[in-house]
C-alpha positions in Angstrom: -16.3 -88.9 -110.5 -19.4 -86.9 -111.6 -17.3 -83.7 -111.3 -14.3 -85.1 -113.1 -16.4 -86.6 -115.8 -18.2 -83.2 -116.3 -14.9 -81.3 -116.5 -13.5 -83.8 -119.1 -16.6 -83.7 -121.2 -16.8 -79.9 -121.2 -13.1 -79.3 -122.0 -12.6 -82.4 -124.1 -15.8 -82.3 -126.3 -18.1 -79.3 -125.9 -15.5 -76.5 -125.9 -13.5 -77.9 -128.9 -16.7 -78.4 -130.9 -17.8 -74.9 -130.1 -14.5 -73.4 -131.1 -14.4 -75.4 -134.4 -18.0 -75.2 -135.6 -19.7 -72.2 -133.9 -20.1 -69.4 -136.6 -18.6 -66.0 -135.9 -21.8 -64.1 -136.4 -24.4 -66.3 -134.6 -28.0 -65.0 -134.4 -28.5 -66.8 -131.1 -29.6 -64.8 -128.1 -29.7 -65.5 -124.4 -33.3 -66.2 -123.5 -34.8 -66.0 -120.1 -34.8 -69.7 -119.6 -31.1 -69.9 -120.6 -30.2 -66.9 -118.4 -31.8 -68.6 -115.4 -29.8 -71.8 -116.0 -26.6 -69.8 -116.4 -27.3 -67.9 -113.2 -27.9 -71.2 -111.3 -24.7 -72.6 -112.7 -22.7 -69.5 -111.8 -24.3 -69.5 -108.3 -23.5 -73.1 -107.8 -19.9 -72.8 -108.9 -19.4 -69.7 -106.8 -20.9 -71.4 -103.8 -18.6 -74.4 -104.2 -15.5 -72.2 -104.5 -16.6 -70.3 -101.4 -17.0 -73.6 -99.5 -13.5 -74.6 -100.4 -12.0 -71.3 -99.4 -14.1 -71.3 -96.2 -13.0 -74.8 -95.2 -9.3 -73.9 -96.0 -9.5 -70.7 -93.9 -11.2 -72.5 -90.9 -8.6 -75.2 -91.1 -5.8 -72.7 -90.9 -7.5 -71.0 -87.9 -7.9 -74.3 -86.2 -4.3 -75.3 -86.7 -3.2 -71.9 -85.4 -5.5 -72.1 -82.4 -4.5 -75.7 -81.5 -0.8 -74.9 -82.1 -0.9 -72.2 -79.5 -2.3 -74.6 -77.0 -0.1 -77.6 -77.6 3.5 -78.8 -77.4 5.3 -81.2 -79.7 5.9 -84.7 -78.5 7.5 -87.8 -79.8 5.7 -91.2 -80.0 8.0 -94.1 -80.9 9.4 -93.9 -84.4 6.4 -92.0 -85.8 7.7 -89.3 -88.3 4.4 -87.5 -88.4 4.4 -84.3 -86.3 2.5 -85.0 -83.0 1.3 -82.4 -80.6 -0.1 -82.8 -77.0 -3.1 -80.5 -76.9 -4.9 -78.7 -74.1 -8.5 -78.9 -75.0 -11.8 -79.6 -73.2 -12.7 -82.2 -75.9 -10.9 -85.5 -76.1 -9.3 -84.7 -79.4 -7.4 -87.3 -81.4 -7.2 -85.9 -84.9 -5.2 -85.5 -88.0 -5.4 -81.9 -89.2 -4.3 -80.6 -92.6 -4.2 -81.9 -96.2 -0.7 -81.6 -97.6 1.2 -81.3 -94.3 -0.9 -83.3 -91.8 -0.3 -83.0 -88.1 -1.6 -85.2 -85.3 -3.1 -83.5 -82.3 -3.9 -85.6 -79.1 -5.6 -84.1 -76.1 -3.9 -84.4 -72.7 -6.8 -86.3 -71.2 -6.6 -88.9 -74.0 -2.9 -89.5 -73.5 -3.6 -90.0 -69.7 -6.6 -92.3 -70.4 -5.2 -94.7 -73.0 -2.3 -97.0 -72.5 0.6 -97.3 -75.0 -1.0 -100.1 -77.1 -4.3 -98.2 -77.4 -2.5 -95.0 -78.5 -0.6 -97.0 -81.1 -3.8 -98.6 -82.3 -5.6 -95.2 -82.7 -2.5 -93.8 -84.5 -2.6 -96.6 -86.9 -6.2 -95.8 -87.6 -5.3 -92.1 -88.2 -2.5 -93.2 -90.5 -5.1 -95.0 -92.5 -6.9 -91.7 -93.1 -3.6 -90.1 -94.2 -2.9 -93.0 -96.6 -6.3 -92.6 -98.1 -6.0 -88.8 -98.3 -9.3 -88.5 -96.5 -8.8 -84.9 -95.5 -8.2 -84.0 -99.2 -11.3 -85.9 -100.2 -13.3 -84.2 -97.5 -12.2 -80.9 -98.8 -12.9 -81.7 -102.5 -16.4 -83.0 -101.6 -17.3 -79.4 -100.9 -17.2 -78.9 -104.7 -19.9 -81.4 -105.2 -22.1 -80.4 -102.2 -25.7 -79.3 -102.8 -27.0 -75.9 -101.8 -28.6 -77.3 -98.5 -31.9 -77.2 -100.3 -32.2 -81.0 -100.4 -31.0 -83.4 -97.6 -29.0 -85.5 -100.1 -25.6 -83.9 -99.6 -25.6 -84.3 -95.8 -26.6 -87.9 -96.0 -24.0 -88.7 -98.6 -21.3 -87.0 -96.5 -22.3 -88.9 -93.4 -22.4 -92.2 -95.3 -18.9 -91.4 -96.7 -17.6 -90.6 -93.3 -18.8 -93.9 -91.9 -17.2 -95.9 -94.7 -14.0 -93.8 -94.4 -13.8 -94.7 -90.7 -14.3 -98.4 -91.5 -11.6 -98.3 -94.2 -9.2 -96.7 -91.7 -10.0 -99.4 -89.2 -9.2 -102.0 -91.8 -5.9 -100.3 -92.6 -4.9 -100.5 -88.9 -5.8 -104.2 -88.7 -4.1 -105.0 -92.0 -0.9 -103.3 -90.8 -0.8 -104.4 -87.2 -2.8 -107.6 -86.9 -6.3 -108.6 -85.7 -5.4 -107.9 -82.0 -5.3 -104.2 -83.0 -9.1 -104.4 -83.7 -9.8 -105.3 -80.1 -7.3 -102.7 -78.8 -8.8 -100.0 -81.0 -12.3 -100.9 -79.9 -11.2 -100.6 -76.3 -9.6 -97.2 -77.0 -12.7 -95.9 -78.6 -14.9 -96.9 -75.7 -12.5 -95.2 -73.3 -12.4 -92.0 -75.3 -16.3 -92.0 -75.6 -16.5 -92.2 -71.8 -14.6 -88.9 -71.3 -16.5 -86.9 -74.0 -17.9 -83.9 -72.2 -21.6 -83.0 -72.4 -21.1 -80.4 -75.1 -21.4 -80.2 -78.9 -18.5 -81.6 -81.0 -16.3 -78.7 -82.0 -16.4 -77.9 -85.7 -13.3 -79.4 -87.3 -13.0 -78.8 -91.1 -10.6 -81.0 -93.1 -9.9 -83.1 -90.0 -10.0 -86.9 -89.6 -10.7 -87.6 -85.9 -11.3 -90.8 -83.9 -13.9 -89.5 -81.5 -17.4 -91.0 -82.0 -20.4 -91.7 -79.9 -24.0 -93.1 -80.1 -25.1 -95.5 -82.8 -22.1 -94.7 -85.0 -19.7 -95.9 -82.2 -21.8 -99.0 -81.6 -21.7 -100.0 -85.2 -18.0 -99.4 -85.4 -17.3 -101.5 -82.3 -19.3 -104.4 -83.7 -17.4 -104.2 -87.0 -14.1 -104.1 -85.1 -15.1 -107.3 -83.3 -15.8 -108.9 -86.6 -12.4 -107.8 -87.8 -10.8 -109.3 -84.8 -12.5 -112.6 -85.6 -11.3 -112.3 -89.2 -14.8 -112.6 -90.6 -14.8 -109.0 -92.1 -11.1 -108.6 -92.8 -10.1 -107.5 -96.3 -7.1 -109.6 -97.2 -4.9 -107.6 -99.4 -5.3 -104.0 -100.5 -8.6 -103.0 -102.1 -7.9 -101.9 -105.6 -8.6 -98.2 -106.4 -10.7 -97.8 -109.6 -10.7 -94.0 -109.6 -7.5 -93.4 -111.6 -8.1 -96.2 -114.2 -11.6 -94.9 -114.8 -10.4 -91.3 -115.2 -7.7 -92.4 -117.6 -10.2 -94.5 -119.6 -12.6 -91.5 -119.9 -9.8 -89.2 -120.9 -8.6 -91.7 -123.6 -12.1 -92.1 -125.0 -12.6 -88.3 -125.1 -9.2 -87.9 -126.7 -10.1 -90.3 -129.5 -13.5 -88.7 -130.0 -12.0 -85.2 -130.0 -9.6 -86.1 -132.7 -12.5 -87.1 -135.0 -14.0 -84.0 -136.5 -17.2 -85.8 -137.5 -17.7 -86.7 -133.8 -17.1 -83.1 -132.7 -19.5 -81.8 -135.4 -22.1 -84.2 -134.0 -21.4 -82.9 -130.4 -21.9 -79.3 -131.7 -25.2 -80.3 -133.4 -26.5 -81.8 -130.1 -25.4 -78.7 -128.2 -27.2 -76.5 -130.7 -30.4 -78.6 -130.4 -30.3 -78.3 -126.6 -29.8 -74.5 -126.8 -32.6 -74.2 -129.3 -35.0 -75.8 -126.8 -34.0 -73.2 -124.3 -34.7 -70.2 -126.5 
């Protein structure tokens, strides 16, 4: 939302006011302070674009690598492409943004029973329904420069909430018993995790967890099974209405020349302080 709001304000207010009211021959110069701010903005924007391109490239390489070590399989009536993967890590992951594919490691298929596999698949379908891989990719645009620990903590917090929402999706679609089945499946997967770092998986939603994150998720699944934490009905999404509301307000303001003149005056005042 901060990124969307900034883009709407820039192109809906600041740019039109500049084009309408900025004189052709302006005596303004770029001071040192303003140049530093511009350089920081350019550096931040470039870094964000490079993050997006890097994540996209790593995802393509990951899909290519996993595809070479996997074979397609069919699971019930699932239309999503599913692949049985040879991998040292117990992978159970949806890869890709616009054409998602489900990769399941061989040891996971041999460890879980049919109901547990179905429960984890329902969880992964929750990630697909919420477009979590796309959100994870777009979050790279709003990431910090790794100077402050804010971006990492926000991303970890978002990941935990995204997992909880996918669990709710599975329970909403398959019943409370799915919560217990999913909890059992997660425990089984955690037991076969090798003693090695989790492989880097960009733009991937995966079910493998361990440690405190897994403990908290199991407890919440037990509450979902009891019905005490179950969200009855779909949680309304406010993102689209808020964006539309901001766009309409900016459109109304942009049509008023007096408002645009005021915006230009404020912009000139800000620039004057940076001279």
